[in-house]
Backbone as a printed PyTorch tensor [residue, N CA C, xyz], in Angstrom:
tensor([[[  8.4050,  19.5450,  12.1790],
         [  7.5870,  19.4680,  11.1850],
         [  8.1790,  20.3150,   9.9250]],

        [[  8.3100,  19.7580,   8.6290],
         [  8.5680,  20.5920,   7.6260],
         [  8.2140,  20.5150,   6.2890]],

        [[  8.3210,  21.2520,   5.5730],
         [  7.5360,  21.3740,   4.1620],
         [  8.3430,  20.8810,   2.8560]],

        [[  8.0410,  20.2350,   2.0360],
         [  8.5940,  19.7200,   0.8870],
         [  7.4860,  20.2100,  -0.3140]],

        [[  8.1120,  20.5460,  -1.2930],
         [  7.2470,  20.5220,  -2.7520],
         [  6.9910,  19.2960,  -3.1740]],

        [[  6.2500,  19.0970,  -3.9680],
         [  5.7150,  17.8020,  -4.9240],
         [  7.2050,  17.4440,  -5.7220]],

        [[  8.2070,  18.5370,  -6.1310],
         [  9.1080,  18.2460,  -6.8350],
         [ 10.0360,  17.4760,  -6.1580]],

        [[ 10.4480,  18.2900,  -4.8350],
         [ 11.3610,  17.7650,  -3.6770],
         [ 10.9580,  16.3390,  -3.1190]],

        [[  9.7010,  16.0060,  -3.0320],
         [  9.1980,  14.8110,  -2.7300],
         [  9.1680,  13.6210,  -3.4170]],

        [[  9.2160,  13.7470,  -5.0460],
         [  9.3260,  12.9680,  -6.0030],
         [ 10.6350,  12.4450,  -5.9610]],

        [[ 11.6840,  13.4280,  -5.5090],
         [ 13.0200,  12.7190,  -5.4090],
         [ 13.5070,  12.3340,  -4.2040]],

        [[ 12.9310,  12.3320,  -3.2590],
         [ 13.2110,  12.1780,  -2.2090],
         [ 11.9450,  11.0820,  -1.1330]],

        [[ 11.4240,  10.4540,  -1.6920],
         [ 10.0860,  10.4440,  -1.1510],
         [ 10.6340,   9.1390,  -0.2690]],

        [[ 11.6250,   8.1070,  -0.2510],
         [ 11.8680,   6.9700,   0.6510],
         [ 12.5050,   7.7130,   1.9020]],

        [[ 13.6750,   8.5350,   1.4390],
         [ 13.9960,   9.1000,   2.7680],
         [ 13.0510,  10.1750,   3.7210]],

        [[ 12.1080,  10.7640,   2.9050],
         [ 11.0850,  11.4250,   3.4470],
         [ 10.2490,  10.6920,   4.2210]],

        [[  9.9690,   9.4530,   3.8080],
         [  9.0110,   8.5770,   4.7780],
         [  9.6250,   8.1070,   5.7440]],

        [[ 10.7120,   7.5100,   5.4850],
         [ 11.4780,   6.9300,   6.6170],
         [ 11.8650,   7.7320,   7.7820]],

        [[ 12.2460,   9.1640,   7.6980],
         [ 12.0640,   9.8910,   8.2690],
         [ 11.1210,  10.3850,   9.1920]],

        [[  9.9320,  10.5310,   8.5680],
         [  8.8010,  10.3010,   9.3160],
         [  8.3650,   9.6330,  10.1770]],

        [[  8.6190,   8.0250,   9.7400],
         [  8.2450,   7.3040,  10.3540],
         [  9.2500,   7.1130,  11.5650]],

        [[ 10.1960,   7.4500,  11.5640],
         [ 11.6620,   7.0630,  12.5890],
         [ 11.1620,   8.5680,  13.6370]],

        [[ 10.9720,   9.6960,  13.4780],
         [ 10.8010,  10.8730,  14.1410],
         [  9.7590,  11.2380,  14.7850]],

        [[  8.4790,  10.8710,  14.1200],
         [  7.0200,  11.1090,  13.9860],
         [  6.8060,  12.3620,  13.6310]],

        [[  7.9620,  13.5060,  13.1620],
         [  7.7990,  14.4880,  12.8800],
         [  6.5050,  14.1940,  11.4300]],

        [[  6.0440,  15.4750,  10.9970],
         [  4.7510,  15.5510,  10.0370],
         [  5.5380,  16.3600,   9.1230]],

        [[  5.3150,  15.9770,   7.6940],
         [  5.8760,  16.5690,   6.5500],
         [  4.7260,  17.1760,   5.6840]],

        [[  4.8650,  18.6270,   5.6100],
         [  3.5820,  19.0140,   4.7370],
         [  4.1100,  19.2390,   3.5290]],

        [[  3.2020,  18.9820,   2.3180],
         [  3.4370,  18.9680,   0.9690],
         [  2.8930,  19.9790,   0.4290]],

        [[  3.6520,  20.8810,  -0.8100],
         [  3.0120,  21.8020,  -1.1070],
         [  3.2220,  21.5640,  -2.8080]],

        [[  2.6180,  22.3200,  -3.5620],
         [  2.1200,  22.0900,  -4.6880],
         [  1.8990,  23.7000,  -5.1890]],

        [[  2.8110,  24.2740,  -6.0250],
         [  2.9430,  25.4460,  -6.5010],
         [  2.4490,  26.4720,  -5.2750]],

        [[  3.1460,  26.3030,  -4.4070],
         [  3.2680,  27.0880,  -2.9980],
         [  1.9200,  26.8100,  -2.2510]],

        [[  1.1690,  26.0300,  -2.7390],
         [ -0.0690,  25.9000,  -1.5180],
         [ -0.1390,  24.6120,  -0.7750]],

        [[ -0.1310,  24.5250,   0.3220],
         [ -0.4010,  23.1000,   1.0060],
         [ -1.6350,  22.0660,   0.1730]],

        [[ -0.8820,  20.9000,   0.2470],
         [ -1.9790,  20.1480,  -0.5610],
         [ -2.2200,  18.9400,   0.3680]],

        [[ -1.2940,  18.7600,   1.1390],
         [ -1.3470,  17.1400,   1.8410],
         [ -0.0970,  16.8570,   2.8850]],

        [[ -0.3820,  16.2930,   3.8820],
         [  0.5920,  15.8200,   5.1030],
         [  0.9180,  14.4680,   4.8940]],

        [[  2.3330,  14.2110,   5.5520],
         [  2.7470,  13.0140,   5.3350],
         [  2.6030,  12.9060,   7.0570]],

        [[  2.5370,  11.8640,   7.7300],
         [  2.1950,  11.5250,   9.2870],
         [  2.9500,  10.0260,   9.6490]],

        [[  3.4320,   9.7640,  10.8180],
         [  3.4410,   8.5110,  10.8710],
         [  2.6160,   7.6270,  11.2020]],

        [[  2.4420,   6.4420,  10.8290],
         [  1.4880,   5.5340,  11.3250],
         [  0.7700,   5.6030,  12.6610]],

        [[  1.7920,   5.7820,  13.5200],
         [  1.1070,   6.0150,  15.1860],
         [  0.4990,   7.4550,  15.0160]],

        [[  0.9170,   8.3780,  14.5560],
         [ -0.2300,   9.5160,  14.4740],
         [ -1.2810,   9.4390,  13.8810]],

        [[ -1.4820,   8.3810,  12.6920],
         [ -2.7420,   8.2520,  12.1270],
         [ -3.7890,   7.4280,  12.4500]],

        [[ -3.0880,   6.3070,  13.3470],
         [ -3.9970,   5.3620,  14.3180],
         [ -4.3840,   6.2720,  15.3730]],

        [[ -3.4590,   7.3140,  16.0560],
         [ -4.1780,   7.9280,  17.0020],
         [ -5.7990,   9.0160,  16.4360]],

        [[ -4.9770,   9.5600,  15.1680],
         [ -6.0730,  10.1440,  15.0680],
         [ -7.5650,   9.9170,  14.6010]],

        [[ -7.4800,   8.3100,  14.0160],
         [ -8.6020,   7.6080,  13.9950],
         [ -9.1660,   7.3810,  15.3560]],

        [[ -8.5510,   6.9900,  16.3060],
         [ -9.0270,   6.8550,  17.8460],
         [ -9.7510,   8.0910,  17.8080]],

        [[ -8.9290,   9.1020,  17.9740],
         [ -9.6640,  10.3880,  18.4760],
         [-11.2380,  10.4760,  17.8670]],

        [[-11.0330,  10.3030,  16.2610],
         [-12.4270,  10.5660,  15.6460],
         [-13.4670,   9.6140,  16.0070]],

        [[-12.9740,   8.3730,  16.5140],
         [-13.9980,   7.5690,  17.0350],
         [-14.4960,   7.7530,  18.3040]],

        [[-13.6990,   8.2100,  18.9640],
         [-14.3910,   8.7470,  20.5540],
         [-15.0380,   9.7780,  20.3060]],

        [[-14.5270,  10.8580,  19.3140],
         [-15.5260,  11.9570,  19.1180],
         [-16.9070,  11.5400,  18.6570]],

        [[-16.9870,  10.4910,  17.6580],
         [-18.2790,   9.9890,  17.2080],
         [-19.0980,   9.3380,  18.1350]],

        [[-18.4610,   8.8600,  19.1440],
         [-19.3050,   8.1060,  20.1970],
         [-19.5770,   8.9320,  21.0650]],

        [[-19.0020,  10.2490,  21.3670],
         [-19.7860,  10.9230,  22.4560],
         [-20.7690,  11.9970,  21.5710]],

        [[-20.3070,  12.2830,  20.2740],
         [-21.6870,  12.8550,  19.7460],
         [-22.9280,  12.0690,  19.8160]],

        [[-22.6960,  10.6090,  19.5040],
         [-23.8820,   9.6350,  19.4060],
         [-24.2990,   9.5930,  20.8410]],

        [[-23.4130,   9.8010,  21.8300],
         [-24.1690,   9.4080,  23.1600],
         [-25.1810,  10.8850,  23.6110]],

        [[-24.7300,  12.1260,  23.1760],
         [-25.1530,  13.2360,  23.0430],
         [-26.5030,  13.3080,  22.7510]],

        [[-26.3880,  12.3670,  21.2990],
         [-28.1020,  12.5160,  20.5150],
         [-28.7870,  11.6090,  21.5890]],

        [[-28.2600,  10.5830,  21.8800],
         [-29.1270,   9.6460,  22.7900],
         [-29.9420,  10.3350,  23.6550]],

        [[-29.2330,  11.1570,  24.6070],
         [-29.4460,  11.5110,  25.7260],
         [-30.6640,  12.9750,  25.2340]],

        [[-30.6210,  13.5570,  24.1350],
         [-31.4450,  14.6170,  24.0420],
         [-32.6040,  13.8200,  23.5010]],

        [[-32.5780,  12.5920,  22.9180],
         [-33.7720,  12.0990,  22.2440],
         [-33.7660,  12.2620,  21.0580]],

        [[-34.5840,  11.3680,  20.0790],
         [-35.0760,  11.8750,  18.7810],
         [-36.2030,  11.2810,  18.4200]],

        [[-37.0230,  11.7510,  17.1780],
         [-38.2730,  11.5960,  16.6740],
         [-38.3180,  10.2870,  15.9660]],

        [[-39.0680,   9.0980,  15.8940],
         [-39.1450,   8.3510,  15.3100],
         [-40.3240,   8.3200,  13.9960]],

        [[-40.1270,   8.0690,  12.9640],
         [-40.6890,   8.4420,  11.8090],
         [-40.7330,   7.1910,  10.9970]],

        [[-41.7720,   6.8960,   9.8000],
         [-41.6340,   6.2150,   9.1950],
         [-40.6890,   6.1080,   7.8670]],

        [[-40.4980,   5.3800,   7.1010],
         [-39.5680,   5.4560,   5.8570],
         [-40.1810,   6.6740,   4.8920]],

        [[-41.5190,   6.5170,   4.8810],
         [-42.3530,   7.3120,   3.9040],
         [-41.8790,   8.9340,   4.3330]],

        [[-42.2300,   8.8280,   5.6150],
         [-42.3460,  10.3090,   6.3430],
         [-40.8950,  10.6400,   6.0680]],

        [[-40.0050,  10.1380,   6.3070],
         [-38.5940,  10.4000,   6.2010],
         [-37.9790,  10.7950,   4.9160]],

        [[-38.5290,  10.0500,   3.7890],
         [-38.3570,  10.3690,   2.3670],
         [-39.0980,  11.6430,   2.0130]],

        [[-40.1500,  11.6040,   2.7920],
         [-41.1360,  13.1710,   2.0340],
         [-40.1790,  14.1220,   2.9490]],

        [[-39.6980,  14.1100,   4.1480],
         [-39.1450,  15.4030,   4.7320],
         [-37.6970,  15.4090,   4.0610]],

        [[-37.3380,  14.4660,   3.2020],
         [-36.1350,  14.6950,   2.7480],
         [-36.1400,  15.0410,   1.2890]],

        [[-37.5320,  15.3010,   0.7700],
         [-38.0000,  15.7020,  -0.6910],
         [-37.4400,  14.6290,  -1.5310]],

        [[-37.5810,  13.2530,  -1.2890],
         [-37.0470,  12.4910,  -2.3020],
         [-37.9920,  11.3970,  -2.4790]],

        [[-38.1720,  11.1870,  -3.9760],
         [-39.1070,  10.4170,  -4.3240],
         [-38.8790,   9.1750,  -4.1580]],

        [[-40.0000,   8.4360,  -3.7220],
         [-39.8360,   6.7670,  -2.9710],
         [-39.1350,   6.1260,  -4.3830]],

        [[-40.0360,   6.2490,  -5.4710],
         [-39.8130,   5.6110,  -6.8890],
         [-38.1420,   5.7070,  -7.3420]],

        [[-37.8390,   6.7850,  -6.9680],
         [-36.2860,   6.7560,  -7.2710],
         [-35.1080,   6.2730,  -6.4180]],

        [[-35.9240,   6.0040,  -5.0950],
         [-34.9380,   5.2440,  -4.2130],
         [-35.4460,   3.5570,  -4.7690]],

        [[-36.1500,   3.1580,  -5.2000],
         [-36.5630,   1.8280,  -5.6230],
         [-35.7310,   1.3820,  -6.8660]],

        [[-35.5320,   2.4510,  -7.4030],
         [-34.9590,   2.2770,  -8.7860],
         [-33.6320,   2.1040,  -8.7280]],

        [[-33.0530,   2.5140,  -7.7350],
         [-31.4040,   2.4100,  -7.5800],
         [-30.9640,   1.1370,  -7.2950]]])
């Protein structure tokens, strides 16, 4: 993993992106010394999304096992403090 400033990134973007794609290493991007972004390979990006999808599925499975209350739309809007007229107007 390496760190590049925005200034360095502007000058070397092509080379940096090709290196990330080839090596799988990450590059942290800084702006005025603060970490603001990361460049990762497409394979890592896809893996992150697969993991996120799995976590979401497990979370939903857990919610189904615990059970949930069923309520009407008007009960839900009331519980959320939303004016039905506002919802219909949008």
